[in-house]
N, C-alpha and C positions, 0 to 999 in steps of 0.2 A: 387595480391600477387601470385607468383608461388607456386604450391604445387606438391608433389611427392608421393601421395597415390598410393598404389597398386590397381589392379583390384579387388583383393580379399578383400581388405579393403572397397572399394567402393560398394561392394555387400551388405554391411550393409547399409540400408537406412538412419540411423541416422548419420553414418560417412559420407555418400554422401552428406547429408544436410549440415554438418559442413564444408566440403571441399568447397561447393558452396559458402558458406558465407565467408570463408577465402579468396577465390579467388577475391572477390569484394574489399578487402582492398588494397589501393594504397599507404600506408605508409605516407600519407599527413601530419599527425599529427595535424589536426584541433581539434580532439577529446581531445588532451591534455590540451587545453586552458579551456575547460568546465568540466573537470573531477575533481570532489571534492577531491579525494585522491591524484591525481597528483599535484593539486594546493596546497594542504596541505603539502605533503611529498616531492615533487620534485623528485621522483624516477620514471624513465621511466617504470620500471616493474609495477608500481602502476598507470599506465595510461591504457586506453583501448588498444592502440597500443602495449604496452609492454605485456599486458596480451594475446593479440591475438598471439604474437610470442610464448609465453610460451605454449599456448593451441595447436597451430600448431605443434610445436616441439614434444609435448607429444603424440598427436594423430597420427601424420604422422609416428612416430617411434614405435607406438604400445606400448609405455612405461606406466607403472603404474605411477600414480601421485607421486611426491616426495615433500619434505618439502618446497622447494623453490616455486614450482607451487602453493601448497596449501596456503602458507603464502599470496601470492599476489592475488590469486583468492578470498580468504576469506576477504581480505581488500576491495573487490569491493562491493559497496552499491547496485548495480543493480538499480541505479537511472535513468539510460538510457539517461542522458544528452548528452552522446556521439552519441546516435541514432539520436537525434534532430539535432546535429551539423554535422554529417557525410555527406559529399557531394556525397558519392558513394553508399549510401544505404546499408551499412553493417548491417546485422541483428545480432547485438551484443547480444541482449537479448537471442535468442535461442542458440547462440554459447556458451555463458557463462552458460546457463542452462545445455547444453550437457556436458560441462566441469565439472560441479558440480556433475552430475550423475556419471561421470567417476571417480572422486575423491572419491565419496562415495563407489564405488565398488572396487577400487584398492589401497586405502591408508588407513593404520591403524593409526588413530589419537592418540595422547597421552591420557592416561586414564581419566584425569580430563576433557579434551576437549570433549571426548566421553560422559562423564557423563552429562556435562552441556547441550550438544546438545540433549541428550536423554530426560532430564528433560523438556527442552523447547518443544520438539515435543510431549511429553506425557501430557503436561499441557495446553499450550496456546490455542490449537484448541478446547478445551473442556470447555465451560463456567462454569459448576459446579466445576470442578477441579481448574480452574483459579480463581474463586471466593474464594475457600477454601485456595488456595495458597496465595492470597493477604491478606486474614485475618491473616494468619500466619506470612506473611512478615511484617505486622505492628508491631507485637511483636518483630521481629528480627531487625527492622530498627535502633534502638539506637546502635546496635553492628555492623553496616555496616562497619565502619572504620577498624575493626579487620581483615576483609577479604582483604582490599586494599593493605596491605603490602605483600601479597603472590600473585605472578603473576598469578598462575593458578586459584586463587579464586576471581580475580577481576570481572569476570562476575557476581558472586553471590553478591558482593558489589553493582554493577550497578543495579541488580534486586531489592535489598532492597531499594536503593535510589530512584528508579523509582516508587516503590509502593506507592499508594496514602495514605495519612494519614486518609482519610475518604472514605469509599466505599459506593456508592449509593445503595439503595435497589433495588432488582431485579424488573424488569419492567414487567407488564402484556403484554406489546407489544411484548415481546420476545416469548410468547407462541403462538402456532398455533391458528389462528383465521381468520375470514374474517371481515374486517372493512368496513362497508357500506359507500357509498358516502352520505354526508349530503346535497349536492346540486344535481341538475339534473345530473344524471349519464352520463359521457362521456368517460369513460375508465376503464380498469381493469388491475392492475399490481400485481406482486409478489414482496415482499420485502425481501431481504437478511438481516436478523437481525445480522448475524455475530457472532463471537466468543468473541474476546477480547473487541471489542467496546461495545457489549451488556452488558458487565460487568463493564467496566471503565466509560462509559458515555451513559447510556440508554436513556437520554434526546434527543439524536440525532435522534434515531428512532421514539421516541414519537412525536417529532416535525414534522418529515416526514409524519407520519400517519395523524396528525391533518391537516397539510397543504394540503395534497393530497385529503383527504376525503372532505375537505371544498371546494376544487376546482372541486369536482364531480368525483373523481377517487376512485374506489373500490380498497382496498388494501388487499391482501391475504398474510398471513404468513403461508406457507404450513407446514404440518406435515412432519417431517423427514429431513428437510434441516439442514445443518451444516456448518462447516468451509469450505471456498472455496478451501483450499489446498495450498495457497500461502506460508504460513510459512514453511511448510515441503518441498514444491517445491523448495524454495531457499536454502534449506539445501542439495539438491541433493537426497532427499528420494522420488524417483520417484514413486515407487509403492504406498506409502501412499498418495501421492498427487493425483495420478490418481484414487485411490479408493474414495477419497473425491469428486473429480470432478464427477465421475460416479454417486455417490449417489445423488448429487444436480441435475445433468442432469435428472435423473429418476424422482425426485421430481417435477421439473419444467415442464417436459414433461407431467406428469400426470395433472398438472394444465392447460397446454395448451390444452390438449384433453378434459378436464372437462368443462371448461368455457372460454377458450381463454385468451391470455395475450397480452397486448400492449407492455409490457416491463418487464424485471426483474430489479427492482430498487436496486442500490447499493449506500450506503452512506459512504463507505470507499473506497477510490480510489485505494488503494493497492489491495483490493479484485477485484475491477473492472478490473484492468489490467489482472489479472489471469483468471477471468471468460470470458473475451472477447478473451482469448487465449485457451479456452477449445477445440474449433474446431481443433486447431493445436495439442494440447496435446493428443487428442484422435483420430487423423486422421488415425492412423494405426489400430484402433479397429473397425472392421466392424459392430459390434453390436452397437456402440455408435457414429460413425463418423457423421452420418447425424443429429442425435439428438443433439450432441454437437455443430455442426455448427449452428443449429437453436437457441440454447440457447445463444451462443456467439453473434448471430445477434440481439437478444432481449435484451441483457444486456446494461443497461444504467445507468450512474452516475445520481444521483438525479438532479443535476443542468442541465445536458444534456437533461433530460426529461422535466424539467420545461421550457426550452427555447422554446419548441414547443406548450406550453399551452397559450401563448399570454397573459401573466400577465400585468395588467394595471400599468402605472407609478404611483408612490406614491409621496406625498409631501416630500420636503427636511426635513431631520431629524436633521441636524446640528451635525451629528456624523461621525467622520472620521474612516474609516476601512482600516487597512493595509491588503491587500490580499496576503496571502502566497500560492502559487500554489505548491501543493505537487508534487514531482517528478513523482509519478505514474499517476498523473492527466495530467501535461503538456508534459511530455516525454513518459510515458507509453501509455496514451490514446490520446495524442495530443489534449486535451481539454484546451484551453487557454483563449479565449475571453469571452466565455459564462458565467462563474461564476461572472466575474467582471461586465459584462453588467447587469446581473440580480440584483446585489447589487446596482448598480447606479440607475436602474429603480425603485428599491424599496425605494430610497430616501437617500441612504448613499453616502458620499463622499468617493471615493475609491483611495487609493494610493498604488503604487507598490514599495516595497523596492528594493534597489540596489542588484545586484547579485541574482535576483529572480530565475535564472536557477540553482543555487547551492543547494544541498541537505542540510536539517537541521541536518542530522546525525542520524535520527530515523531508517529508512529502515528496518522495520520488527523487527528482533532481533539484528540488527547491534549495537545498542546502549548498548546491553548487552555483545555481543561477542567482540566488538571492542570499548571498552569504551573511550580510550584515543583519538582516532581519532574522534569519535562521539562527544566528549566534545568540541573539537576545532571547529568542524563545527557548533555546537549549539551556541557557543559564537559568531562566525562570523555572523550566521543568526540573532540572537537576536539583535546584535549591529545594523545591517542594518534595522531591523524592527523598533527598538526604535528610529532611526535617523529620521523617517518620522513622529514621534510624534502622533501616532494614539490613538484614544479612545479605540479601540477594534481591535483584530486581527481575521481574518476569514480564514479558510482553509477547505479542504474536506477530511481529512484523520485523523483518530484517533491517529496513530503513531506520526504524526507531532504535534497534539494538546498536547499530553503528553510530548513530547520532548521540545517543545518551552515553554510550561507552566512552566517547571522546571527551566527556566532561566530568567523569566521576571514576573513582577507583573501586567503587562497589561493583562486584560481578553481576553481569546481566545475561540472562539466558532467555531462550524461547520457552514459553509455558510448557510445551510438549517435552522438553528436555527434563524439566523437573518431574513431570508426570511419569515419564519413562523410568526415572530413577526410583520413584516412589512405588512403582509397580514391578519391581524385580530387576531393574537394570543396574548398571554400574554407576557410581557417582560421577557426574559430569566433570571433565577435566578442569573447568574454570572453578570448581568448588573443592578441589583437592585439599586446599589449605584452610577450608572453612570448618570451624569448630561449632558444634551446637551451642546455641545461646542459652539452653536450659536443659 
């Protein structure tokens, strides 16, 4: 793509980076075939190629964002399916990140949109606040329909509908501690307990700790770690995202220096994509650049780490698992075969639903901010999953678990919960009534 940025504009390193990304786009349109919003809406401006044109025009002309740009950028899920598809290597992830920061700095959103985004940024990254909000949401859930008739209040309707009817008790695994290996020690890792996941489904981290310690891995939950920053990062709130990244880099650097780390284990693939990008996010911060690069290099999805531990094959269980690969797993981190191979080795029959590359519509806060598009994607995803007639669904991201569970009665678990059961753990609570299919 030809660009016409001035020398003065290119003196800004972020603009120069955006320009280099734009120049790689050759207008081929391959991305449109795999973009969930284009497939759903059929609007060129809701495709990666269309958004790239909008971003180019905005940045090249030094214009503040306008309503048209914001509408179409906001509809982007950041699923990164286009990155997997693109034959030219266009770094769409960092381009749209830059556009969102520009929007945040130059565009004044409507009042209720600002309020909604501020509430999400102030609540979701903080487990105690999130837990309190979910407790209140259960009281408001019967009144969710009252919000649906008013366009600007639809996100609050979505929040209430997504709120669980039953909230798990807080888990001790979320507290800072060192969990000793119960077999011969062969590694030491830090575990990101996360923010939303630790409240919505603490069983995921509990299963992770049990499995790793049983395999001889010491697991550290460090003092001071918090949200990875992805939630606010995708809102364009750059300083808040970088502040959260720096805090975690400091925490994990301290553990590296104290006892060494083989990996920073992440059980929510959305967080993993962001943490693996810390090196890029903090590349222009001389105090953090090297530390962030080291942390990014150590960041591993739990399934990514388990693949190097040579787990033995288990007997067939007669249970069919539909594996849903989260976008942040398959597109963001390019982890594709590993989780499925682990499940197969653990004794499960694994099936891949059709259109596995398409997003389920969760995408962080997308199912709150864009509920209509999200609902269409959820229906499409659930239909494809149910078509393979699985006994259980497995995935590696809490957002996908919450989204898909709201559309089907088939039990859905994190991949690590099934693996922990297969390698000596108790049967997961969600599967207590499941009978073997063979």
